[in-house]
C-alpha positions as CSV (number, residue, x, y, z in Angstrom):
1,X,35.9,-8.6,59.6
2,X,33.2,-6.7,61.0
3,X,30.0,-5.3,58.4
4,X,28.7,-2.0,58.8
5,X,25.3,-1.2,59.0
6,X,24.0,2.0,58.6
7,X,20.3,3.6,58.2
8,X,19.5,6.6,56.5
9,X,16.5,8.1,54.4
10,X,17.3,7.7,51.0
11,X,18.6,10.3,48.5
12,X,19.2,10.8,45.1
13,X,22.3,9.4,44.8
14,X,21.3,5.8,46.6
15,X,18.1,5.6,44.1
16,X,20.4,3.1,41.3
17,X,21.1,1.0,43.0
18,X,17.5,0.6,45.5
19,X,16.4,0.7,41.8
20,X,18.7,-2.9,41.8
21,X,17.1,-3.4,45.0
22,X,13.9,-3.1,44.1
23,X,13.9,-5.3,41.0
24,X,15.4,-8.4,43.1
25,X,13.6,-7.9,45.8
26,X,10.2,-7.0,44.4
27,X,10.0,-7.1,40.3
28,X,10.7,-4.0,39.7
29,X,7.5,-2.9,41.8
30,X,8.4,0.9,41.8
31,X,9.9,3.3,39.0
32,X,12.8,5.5,39.7
33,X,9.5,8.5,38.9
34,X,8.2,6.6,41.7
35,X,11.1,6.6,43.9
36,X,11.5,10.1,43.0
37,X,8.5,11.3,44.3
38,X,8.6,9.8,47.5
39,X,12.2,11.3,48.4
40,X,10.1,14.5,47.5
41,X,6.9,13.8,49.8
42,X,6.8,15.0,53.7
43,X,4.6,12.1,54.0
44,X,6.8,9.4,53.1
45,X,9.8,7.8,55.3
46,X,11.3,5.8,52.3
47,X,15.4,4.4,54.4
48,X,17.6,2.6,53.2
49,X,20.0,0.1,55.0
50,X,23.4,-0.3,54.2
51,X,25.7,-2.9,54.8
52,X,29.6,-1.2,54.4
53,X,27.6,1.5,51.3
54,X,26.2,-1.3,50.0
55,X,22.3,-1.0,49.7
56,X,20.6,-4.0,50.9
57,X,17.4,-3.0,52.5
58,X,14.9,-0.5,51.9
59,X,11.5,0.3,54.1
60,X,8.6,3.0,53.6
61,X,6.1,4.2,55.5
62,X,3.5,7.0,54.2
63,X,2.0,9.1,57.2
64,X,-1.9,9.6,56.1
65,X,-3.4,11.2,59.1
66,X,-2.6,9.7,62.2
67,X,-1.5,6.3,60.2
68,X,1.1,5.0,59.2
69,X,0.9,2.8,55.8
70,X,3.8,0.9,55.6
71,X,4.0,0.4,52.0
72,X,7.4,-1.4,52.1
73,X,9.8,-3.7,53.8
74,X,12.4,-5.4,51.8
75,X,16.0,-6.6,52.4
76,X,18.3,-8.4,49.5
77,X,18.3,-12.5,49.6
78,X,21.6,-12.6,50.8
79,X,21.1,-11.2,54.2
80,X,17.8,-13.1,54.7
81,X,16.7,-14.2,58.3
82,X,19.8,-11.9,60.0
83,X,16.8,-10.4,62.1
84,X,17.7,-7.2,59.2
85,X,14.1,-6.7,57.9
86,X,12.5,-6.7,62.1
87,X,15.6,-3.7,62.2
88,X,14.3,-1.8,59.2
89,X,10.6,-2.5,60.5
90,X,11.8,-1.1,64.3
91,X,13.7,2.0,62.4
92,X,10.8,3.3,60.7
93,X,8.4,2.4,63.3
94,X,10.3,4.6,66.1
95,X,9.3,7.3,64.5
96,X,6.0,7.2,63.8
97,X,5.3,8.8,67.5
98,X,6.9,11.3,66.0
99,X,4.6,12.2,63.1
100,X,1.8,12.2,65.8
101,X,0.6,8.3,63.6
102,X,-1.5,6.0,66.6
103,X,-1.9,3.2,64.1
104,X,0.1,1.3,61.6
105,X,-1.4,-0.7,58.5
106,X,-0.1,-2.8,56.0
107,X,-0.7,-5.5,53.3
108,X,1.0,-8.8,52.9
109,X,0.8,-11.8,50.7
110,X,-1.4,-14.4,52.3
111,X,1.6,-16.9,51.3
112,X,3.9,-14.7,52.5
113,X,4.4,-16.4,56.4
114,X,8.5,-15.1,56.9
115,X,7.0,-12.1,55.9
116,X,3.6,-12.2,58.7
117,X,5.7,-13.9,61.8
118,X,7.6,-10.8,61.5
119,X,4.8,-8.2,61.6
120,X,3.0,-10.4,64.4
121,X,6.0,-9.8,66.7
122,X,4.8,-6.6,66.3
123,X,1.3,-7.0,67.5
124,X,-0.1,-6.9,64.0
125,X,-3.2,-8.5,63.8
126,X,-4.8,-9.8,60.7
127,X,-8.1,-6.9,59.6
128,X,-8.7,-8.0,55.7
129,X,-8.4,-9.3,52.9
130,X,-7.9,-8.1,49.7
131,X,-8.9,-10.5,46.5
132,X,-6.6,-11.0,44.0
133,X,-4.6,-7.8,45.5
134,X,-1.2,-8.5,43.6
135,X,-0.1,-9.0,39.5
136,X,-0.8,-13.1,40.1
137,X,-4.0,-12.7,41.5
138,X,-3.0,-13.5,45.4
139,X,-4.7,-12.6,48.1
140,X,-3.6,-9.9,50.7
141,X,-3.7,-9.7,54.1
142,X,-4.6,-6.4,55.2
143,X,-2.6,-5.9,58.9
144,X,-3.2,-3.4,61.4
145,X,-1.9,-2.1,64.7
146,X,-3.3,0.7,67.3
147,X,-1.2,2.1,70.6
148,X,2.0,3.2,68.6
149,X,2.1,6.0,71.0
150,X,1.9,4.0,74.1
151,X,5.3,3.3,76.7
152,X,3.8,-0.7,76.5
153,X,4.5,-0.6,72.7
154,X,7.4,1.9,73.0
155,X,8.6,-1.1,75.4
156,X,8.3,-3.5,72.8
157,X,10.4,-2.0,70.3
158,X,13.2,-1.6,73.0
159,X,13.2,-5.3,73.6
160,X,12.9,-6.2,69.2
161,X,16.2,-4.0,68.9
162,X,17.7,-5.9,71.6
163,X,17.2,-8.8,70.1
164,X,18.4,-7.9,66.7
165,X,21.3,-6.4,68.3
166,X,22.3,-9.8,70.0
167,X,21.8,-11.1,66.6
168,X,24.3,-8.8,64.9
169,X,27.2,-10.1,66.4
170,X,26.1,-14.0,65.5
171,X,26.7,-12.0,61.7
172,X,29.7,-9.1,62.9
173,X,27.4,-6.5,61.7
174,X,28.4,-3.1,64.1
175,X,25.1,-1.1,64.3
176,X,26.3,2.8,63.5
177,X,24.0,5.2,65.3
178,X,19.9,5.4,64.7
179,X,18.9,7.0,62.0
180,X,17.2,10.9,61.9
181,X,14.1,11.5,59.8
182,X,13.5,15.6,59.0
183,X,11.1,16.9,56.7
């Protein structure tokens, strides 16, 4: 049986499922009020990844001046290591040039080697460290990626997208058309 994958902008209807996913993946990092604020913000791109209409992923970026500040990329643990996090990050970053965003930044746990490997595939480099950034006092690495508007970077995104789609066959995923973000 094939599973349909879709990506869409978060709506109020999907909010209960997103709050459950947030609890599983992020320990309840964001509240319902916080998500509603993001839904309403013209500076926030908050996407959900669905497998047969079930929310399995969440990604958010804030457009701040010419920067894409990636605040969240989360995939349900049952779906890890299937290139879904990579694909969700692709969906976010593909829209950065439409917002005239030239740079991307994010924080990631210093111990999260899987996430670091993913971000490095996208060309992110360590730019600094935030001491005791997380509630458990773990440090965060500050990652940075410039030149989002270049044809070379867009080509890199296309290669990463191809890699995802080739892997989706192994997991019997069928990708439905890309998301359109409007504000």
